[in-house]
C-alpha positions in Angstrom: 20.2 -8.1 -4.7 16.7 -7.4 -3.7 13.6 -9.6 -4.9 10.9 -8.3 -7.0 7.9 -6.8 -5.4 5.4 -9.4 -7.0 7.7 -12.3 -5.8 7.7 -10.9 -2.3 4.3 -10.9 -2.1 3.2 -14.1 -3.5 5.5 -15.9 -0.9 4.3 -13.9 1.9 0.8 -14.8 1.0 2.0 -18.6 0.8 3.1 -18.1 4.1 0.1 -16.9 5.6 -2.0 -19.9 4.0 0.1 -22.3 5.3 0.2 -20.9 9.0 -3.7 -21.1 8.9 -4.3 -17.2 8.3 -5.8 -15.6 5.1 -4.4 -13.2 2.8 -5.0 -11.2 -0.1 -3.6 -8.8 -2.9 -6.1 -5.7 -2.4 -4.1 -3.6 -4.8 -1.6 -4.9 -7.3 1.3 -2.7 -7.8 4.6 -2.5 -9.8 6.0 -5.9 -10.3 9.5 -5.3 -9.9 10.1 -2.9 -7.1 6.4 -1.4 -6.4 6.2 -0.3 -2.6 5.0 -2.8 -0.3 2.1 -2.3 2.1 0.6 -4.8 4.6 -2.9 -4.2 6.2 -3.1 -6.9 9.4 -7.0 -7.2 10.6 -7.7 -8.4 13.6 -11.1 -10.2 14.8 -12.3 -6.9 16.7 -12.5 -5.2 13.7 -9.2 -2.8 14.1 -6.2 -3.1 11.9 -2.5 -2.6 12.0 -0.8 -1.2 8.5 3.4 -1.8 8.0 4.9 0.4 5.3 8.3 0.0 4.0 11.0 0.8 6.2 13.9 3.8 5.4 16.0 2.6 3.4 18.8 3.6 6.3 17.2 0.0 8.1 17.7 -1.6 5.2 20.2 -5.0 5.3 21.7 -4.8 2.3 23.6 -8.2 2.9 20.2 -10.2 2.9 18.3 -8.1 0.5 15.1 -9.0 2.9 12.5 -6.3 3.0 11.6 -4.9 6.4 8.8 -2.8 7.4 7.8 -0.4 10.0 4.5 0.0 12.0 2.8 2.9 10.5 -0.3 2.9 12.3 -1.8 -0.2 15.3 -4.9 -1.6 16.2 -6.9 1.5 14.5 -10.4 1.8 12.8 -10.3 0.6 9.1 -11.3 3.7 7.7 -8.2 5.3 9.4 -6.0 2.9 7.6 -8.0 4.1 4.1 -7.4 7.3 4.8 -3.5 6.8 4.8 -3.7 4.3 2.2 -5.3 7.3 0.0 -2.4 9.9 1.3 0.0 6.9 0.3 -1.2 6.3 -3.5 -1.4 10.2 -4.1 2.7 10.0 -3.8 3.0 6.8 -5.4 0.2 5.0 -7.1 2.0 2.0 -8.2 2.1 0.4 -4.4 0.9 -3.1 -3.2 -1.8 -3.5 -0.6 -1.7 -7.0 0.8 -4.6 -7.7 3.5 -3.5 -10.1 6.1 -6.2 -12.0 7.9 -3.6 -13.7 10.8 -3.8 -13.1 14.8 0.2 -13.7 15.0 2.9 -12.3 12.6 5.5 -14.8 13.5 8.2 -14.7 11.3 6.5 -13.3 8.1 8.3 -10.4 7.7 10.8 -8.2 9.7 9.8 -5.1 11.7 12.1 -2.6 12.8 11.1 -0.6 16.1 
């Protein structure tokens, strides 16, 4: 069984703060099943965008959400443009801003 999106986001924000970083919800999506996108900001001004991994890469046994890297270390306006396209397709998505240098085990990234 998969956890609700609002619970996943809330837990992730708490874990980021516990690791010494900062996190905030930039766009609140649908509580139950909104897609979650993560925007990682770096000190040099560049950003990385993570989005939901394809269902074929999901681990059905644990229900854990998995992410794929959509854009890596690009200018903020590139992320803004990508998210504008995503919002046209799915207006109920979540966008969470992360300001932490090392992700560690905050979430699973599939390659």
